[in-house]
C-alpha positions as CSV (number, residue, x, y, z in Angstrom):
1,M,-134.4,-109.6,-33.5
2,S,-136.0,-108.0,-30.6
3,A,-135.8,-109.7,-27.3
4,Y,-138.6,-111.9,-25.8
5,I,-137.6,-111.4,-22.2
6,E,-135.8,-108.3,-21.0
7,V,-134.7,-107.4,-17.6
8,E,-133.1,-103.9,-17.2
9,G,-131.5,-102.4,-14.2
10,L,-133.1,-104.7,-11.8
11,S,-132.4,-104.3,-8.1
12,K,-133.9,-105.6,-4.8
13,V,-133.1,-104.4,-1.4
14,F,-133.9,-106.0,2.0
15,E,-133.7,-103.3,4.6
16,V,-130.2,-102.2,3.8
17,K,-128.8,-105.3,2.1
18,K,-128.9,-105.0,-1.7
19,V,-129.6,-108.6,-2.9
20,I,-129.9,-108.0,-6.6
21,D,-127.8,-105.1,-8.1
22,Q,-128.7,-103.3,-11.4
23,L,-129.1,-106.7,-13.0
24,S,-129.7,-106.4,-16.8
25,F,-130.0,-109.4,-19.5
26,S,-132.3,-110.5,-22.3
27,M,-133.4,-113.8,-23.7
28,Q,-134.7,-114.9,-27.1
29,K,-138.0,-117.1,-27.4
30,G,-137.3,-120.6,-26.7
31,E,-133.9,-120.0,-25.3
32,I,-132.7,-121.8,-22.1
33,L,-130.5,-119.8,-19.6
34,S,-128.7,-121.7,-17.0
35,I,-127.7,-119.8,-13.8
36,I,-125.2,-121.1,-11.5
37,G,-123.4,-119.4,-8.5
38,P,-122.4,-119.6,-4.8
39,S,-125.2,-119.7,-2.1
40,G,-126.6,-116.3,-1.2
41,S,-125.7,-114.9,-4.7
42,G,-129.3,-113.9,-5.4
43,K,-130.2,-116.7,-7.7
44,S,-133.5,-117.7,-5.8
45,T,-134.5,-114.0,-5.1
46,L,-134.2,-113.4,-9.0
47,L,-136.6,-116.2,-9.7
48,R,-139.1,-114.9,-7.0
49,I,-138.9,-111.4,-8.5
50,L,-139.6,-112.6,-11.9
51,L,-142.5,-114.7,-10.6
52,G,-144.0,-111.9,-8.6
53,L,-143.4,-113.3,-5.2
54,E,-141.1,-110.3,-4.4
55,D,-141.6,-106.7,-5.4
56,V,-138.9,-104.9,-7.4
57,T,-137.0,-102.2,-5.7
58,E,-135.8,-100.6,-9.0
59,G,-135.7,-101.8,-12.7
60,S,-138.0,-103.3,-15.3
61,I,-139.2,-106.8,-16.4
62,R,-140.6,-106.9,-20.0
63,V,-142.3,-110.2,-21.5
64,E,-142.8,-109.8,-25.3
65,G,-142.4,-106.0,-24.8
66,R,-145.0,-105.7,-22.0
67,E,-143.8,-104.4,-18.7
68,V,-144.9,-106.9,-16.0
69,S,-142.9,-105.9,-12.9
70,S,-146.0,-104.4,-11.1
71,D,-148.4,-107.2,-12.2
72,Q,-149.8,-109.8,-10.0
73,I,-148.5,-113.4,-10.2
74,K,-151.4,-114.7,-12.3
75,E,-151.2,-111.8,-14.8
76,R,-147.5,-112.5,-15.6
77,D,-147.9,-115.7,-17.5
78,I,-144.8,-117.1,-15.8
79,G,-144.5,-120.7,-14.3
80,I,-142.2,-122.2,-11.9
81,V,-141.1,-125.8,-10.9
82,F,-139.6,-126.0,-7.4
83,Q,-136.9,-128.5,-6.1
84,K,-139.6,-130.7,-4.8
85,P,-142.6,-131.8,-7.0
86,M,-145.1,-130.5,-4.4
87,L,-148.0,-132.6,-5.9
88,F,-151.3,-132.6,-4.0
89,P,-151.4,-136.2,-2.3
90,H,-155.0,-136.4,-2.1
91,M,-155.4,-135.9,-6.1
92,T,-154.9,-138.2,-8.7
93,V,-152.2,-137.6,-11.5
94,L,-154.8,-136.3,-13.8
95,E,-156.4,-133.9,-11.1
96,N,-153.0,-132.5,-10.3
97,V,-152.4,-131.6,-13.9
98,I,-155.8,-130.1,-14.1
99,Y,-155.3,-128.0,-11.0
100,G,-153.5,-125.2,-12.8
101,L,-156.1,-125.1,-15.5
102,R,-158.9,-124.2,-13.0
103,M,-157.7,-120.7,-12.9
104,K,-158.4,-120.3,-16.7
105,Q,-161.9,-119.5,-18.1
106,E,-162.2,-122.6,-20.5
107,A,-164.9,-125.1,-20.1
108,V,-164.2,-127.9,-17.6
109,D,-164.4,-130.6,-20.3
110,S,-161.5,-128.9,-22.2
111,H,-159.4,-129.1,-18.9
112,Y,-159.5,-132.9,-19.0
113,T,-158.7,-133.0,-22.8
114,E,-155.7,-130.8,-22.5
115,A,-154.3,-132.4,-19.5
116,Y,-154.9,-135.9,-20.9
117,K,-153.1,-134.8,-24.1
118,Y,-150.0,-133.9,-22.2
119,L,-150.0,-137.2,-20.3
120,E,-150.2,-138.9,-23.7
121,K,-147.0,-136.9,-24.7
122,V,-145.1,-138.3,-22.0
123,E,-146.6,-141.7,-22.0
124,M,-148.0,-141.6,-18.7
125,E,-151.7,-141.6,-19.5
126,N,-152.0,-145.0,-17.9
127,Y,-151.0,-143.4,-14.6
128,S,-153.8,-140.8,-14.8
129,K,-155.8,-142.4,-11.9
130,H,-152.7,-143.1,-9.6
131,Y,-151.8,-141.0,-6.7
132,P,-148.4,-139.2,-6.1
133,N,-147.3,-141.8,-3.7
134,E,-147.7,-144.6,-6.4
135,L,-145.2,-142.8,-8.7
136,S,-141.3,-143.0,-8.7
137,G,-139.4,-139.8,-8.0
138,G,-138.6,-139.1,-11.6
139,Q,-142.3,-139.5,-12.5
140,Q,-143.5,-137.1,-9.8
141,H,-141.1,-134.5,-11.4
142,I,-142.5,-135.0,-14.8
143,I,-146.0,-134.5,-13.5
144,S,-145.0,-131.4,-11.7
145,L,-143.5,-130.1,-14.7
146,I,-146.5,-131.0,-17.0
147,R,-148.6,-129.2,-14.4
148,T,-146.8,-126.0,-15.3
149,L,-146.4,-126.5,-18.9
150,V,-150.0,-127.3,-19.6
151,L,-150.6,-123.5,-18.8
152,K,-148.3,-122.7,-21.6
153,P,-146.3,-120.0,-19.7
154,K,-144.4,-117.5,-21.7
155,L,-141.4,-117.9,-19.3
156,L,-140.7,-121.0,-17.2
157,L,-138.5,-121.0,-14.1
158,L,-136.8,-124.1,-12.9
159,D,-135.4,-123.9,-9.4
160,E,-133.2,-126.9,-9.1
161,P,-135.9,-129.2,-10.0
162,F,-133.7,-132.3,-10.0
163,N,-131.8,-131.8,-6.7
164,H,-133.5,-134.5,-4.7
165,L,-133.2,-137.3,-7.5
166,D,-130.5,-139.8,-7.2
167,P,-127.6,-139.4,-9.9
168,G,-128.8,-141.8,-12.4
169,L,-132.4,-140.6,-12.3
170,R,-131.2,-137.0,-12.3
171,A,-129.3,-137.2,-15.4
172,S,-132.0,-139.0,-17.5
173,T,-134.7,-136.7,-16.1
174,A,-132.7,-133.6,-17.0
175,K,-132.2,-135.0,-20.6
176,W,-135.8,-135.7,-21.0
177,V,-136.9,-132.3,-19.7
178,K,-134.5,-130.4,-21.8
179,Q,-135.7,-132.3,-24.9
180,W,-139.4,-131.5,-23.9
181,L,-138.6,-127.8,-23.4
182,R,-137.0,-127.8,-27.0
183,S,-140.0,-129.4,-28.6
184,E,-142.4,-127.1,-26.9
185,G,-140.2,-124.0,-27.7
186,I,-140.6,-122.9,-23.9
187,T,-138.4,-119.9,-22.9
188,T,-136.6,-121.2,-19.6
189,I,-134.5,-120.0,-16.7
190,F,-132.8,-122.9,-15.1
191,V,-131.0,-122.6,-11.7
192,T,-128.8,-125.1,-10.3
193,H,-125.7,-125.9,-8.1
194,D,-124.4,-128.6,-10.4
195,V,-121.8,-127.6,-12.8
196,E,-122.3,-130.7,-15.2
197,E,-126.0,-129.8,-15.5
198,V,-125.3,-126.2,-16.1
199,R,-122.9,-127.4,-18.9
200,S,-125.4,-129.7,-20.6
201,F,-128.8,-127.9,-20.0
202,G,-128.4,-124.2,-21.0
203,D,-128.0,-122.5,-24.4
204,R,-126.2,-119.7,-22.3
205,I,-124.8,-119.8,-18.8
206,A,-124.7,-117.0,-16.3
207,L,-122.7,-117.0,-13.2
208,M,-124.2,-115.0,-10.5
209,N,-122.4,-113.4,-7.6
210,N,-123.4,-110.5,-5.2
211,G,-126.8,-109.9,-7.0
212,E,-125.2,-109.6,-10.5
213,F,-123.9,-111.7,-13.3
214,E,-120.1,-111.8,-13.4
215,Q,-120.4,-113.3,-16.7
216,I,-123.1,-114.4,-19.2
217,G,-122.4,-116.1,-22.5
218,Y,-122.2,-119.4,-24.4
219,P,-120.5,-122.3,-22.6
220,D,-117.4,-122.3,-24.5
221,A,-116.9,-118.5,-23.8
222,L,-117.1,-119.1,-20.0
223,Y,-114.9,-122.1,-20.3
224,F,-112.1,-120.8,-22.4
225,N,-112.2,-117.2,-21.4
226,P,-113.6,-116.7,-17.8
227,A,-114.1,-113.2,-17.0
228,T,-113.1,-113.5,-13.3
229,P,-111.5,-115.9,-11.0
230,L,-114.9,-117.0,-9.6
231,V,-116.3,-117.9,-13.0
232,A,-112.9,-119.8,-13.5
233,S,-113.4,-121.7,-10.2
234,F,-116.9,-122.6,-10.8
235,Y,-116.9,-123.4,-14.6
236,S,-113.6,-123.3,-16.3
237,N,-110.3,-125.4,-15.6
238,V,-107.4,-122.9,-15.2
239,L,-104.6,-122.0,-13.0
240,V,-105.2,-118.6,-11.4
241,L,-102.0,-116.5,-11.0
242,E,-101.2,-113.2,-9.6
243,D,-102.0,-109.6,-11.1
244,G,-105.3,-111.1,-12.7
245,L,-103.6,-113.6,-14.8
246,Y,-104.4,-117.2,-15.5
247,L,-103.3,-120.2,-17.6
248,H,-106.0,-122.4,-19.1
249,V,-105.3,-126.2,-18.6
250,D,-105.0,-126.5,-22.5
251,S,-101.9,-124.7,-22.5
252,L,-100.2,-126.6,-19.5
253,K,-97.6,-129.3,-20.0
254,Y,-96.3,-131.8,-17.6
255,E,-93.2,-133.9,-16.9
256,L,-92.3,-136.4,-14.0
257,L,-90.6,-134.7,-11.3
258,D,-87.8,-137.3,-11.2
259,A,-87.3,-137.0,-15.0
260,D,-83.9,-136.1,-16.3
261,N,-84.8,-133.0,-18.0
262,S,-84.6,-129.2,-17.7
263,I,-87.8,-127.1,-17.9
264,N,-86.5,-123.7,-19.3
265,T,-89.4,-121.4,-18.0
266,E,-90.4,-119.5,-14.9
267,L,-94.0,-120.6,-15.1
268,K,-93.6,-124.0,-13.4
269,W,-94.7,-125.7,-10.3
270,K,-94.4,-128.9,-8.5
271,A,-97.7,-130.9,-8.4
272,H,-99.0,-134.1,-7.0
273,V,-101.4,-136.3,-9.0
274,V,-104.4,-136.9,-6.4
275,R,-106.8,-139.3,-8.3
276,R,-108.1,-140.3,-11.7
277,L,-111.2,-138.7,-12.9
278,Y,-113.7,-140.3,-15.3
279,H,-115.0,-138.3,-18.3
280,P,-116.8,-139.6,-21.4
281,A,-114.4,-137.8,-23.8
282,D,-111.1,-138.4,-22.3
283,Q,-108.9,-139.6,-19.3
284,R,-108.3,-136.9,-16.7
285,Y,-106.4,-136.6,-13.3
286,Q,-107.0,-134.3,-10.4
287,V,-103.7,-132.4,-9.9
288,E,-102.8,-130.5,-6.7
289,I,-100.5,-127.7,-7.0
290,P,-99.5,-126.9,-3.2
291,S,-97.7,-123.6,-3.8
292,L,-100.8,-122.0,-5.6
293,N,-103.2,-123.9,-3.3
294,Q,-105.2,-125.0,-6.3
295,K,-106.4,-128.1,-8.1
296,I,-106.9,-128.5,-11.7
297,E,-108.1,-131.5,-14.0
298,L,-105.2,-132.6,-16.2
299,P,-106.0,-134.6,-19.4
300,S,-103.5,-137.6,-20.0
301,N,-103.5,-141.0,-21.5
302,E,-100.5,-142.0,-19.3
303,N,-100.8,-143.5,-15.9
304,L,-100.1,-140.7,-13.6
305,L,-101.8,-141.7,-10.4
306,H,-100.0,-140.6,-7.4
307,K,-97.2,-139.3,-9.4
308,K,-95.2,-136.2,-8.6
309,I,-94.8,-134.0,-11.6
310,W,-93.9,-130.6,-12.8
311,I,-96.6,-128.5,-14.3
312,Y,-95.4,-125.7,-16.6
313,S,-96.2,-123.4,-19.5
314,D,-94.9,-120.6,-21.6
315,S,-95.7,-117.0,-21.0
316,L,-97.2,-116.7,-24.5
317,H,-100.1,-118.6,-23.1
318,L,-100.9,-116.2,-20.2
319,Q,-104.3,-114.7,-20.2
320,S,-105.9,-111.9,-18.2
321,F,-109.3,-111.8,-16.6
322,K,-111.6,-109.4,-18.4
323,K,-113.5,-108.0,-15.4
324,R,-112.1,-106.6,-12.2
325,V,-114.4,-107.4,-9.3
326,T,-114.8,-105.0,-6.5
327,K,-115.8,-106.7,-3.2
328,R,-118.6,-104.8,-1.2
């Protein structure tokens, strides 16, 4: 199956600094790709390049096989939703949704029909005459999304669109948006700093650093087989050791420090249970290992809060990072 979106050898240089470095990836139609990474890694620059706000220094961007890297913004058929809804305060909800359609050539009557149809899909038709300041934060984000979706973009870019919502509203809005994208079959790139969002939102995940993807793949691949220590620190749950080795938390065992036992392995460390974490699937504790200057999440049904323990494993469980990263 040929790719719907293809990015090949993409680079962007600002003066002497290379912000995007020979980046290549592809997406299938309807796929959602979540991108996470440290600040300054190039995530926002990538979105700006795809949208057409920044020129490409080198490389190509193809949408349905057509090269678009030299096209103007309105010619690319790519939409974006920013962190803030950015609705026009002097326009009603319906007028905000219609705004993007005005750039198209259809009759004005069709604008209203199409916009109202989308409001009905999200059960907000009764708010069509309301102004943005009369809506909740979640409703404003939904209208902002609809204003973009009504244009039926071939690629949708989401730049941390839930960042300014409170935690409860953030989770419910993200869930609704994902269901909506699925139902509409919209190919989407979703950028976030939130690990839980990236886990639940994307079909595949990419961790970006220094203008390139340190790893791109399905969530389980990044979690169980992180390619680099940075991927492990962002997305997985491992102990990083010397010489490019690591132990996944699933291979770790523990014993109370004062227990009368003998742990026959060199792979053991004294640890301290810092606090209890709450997960829907199991009970976990945050455990600090001072000698490694690391923290992990340890699953356990026992009451380990504030206990001193041994963390240990067998050498058979040692894994190595697949990718060696050279610092620039």
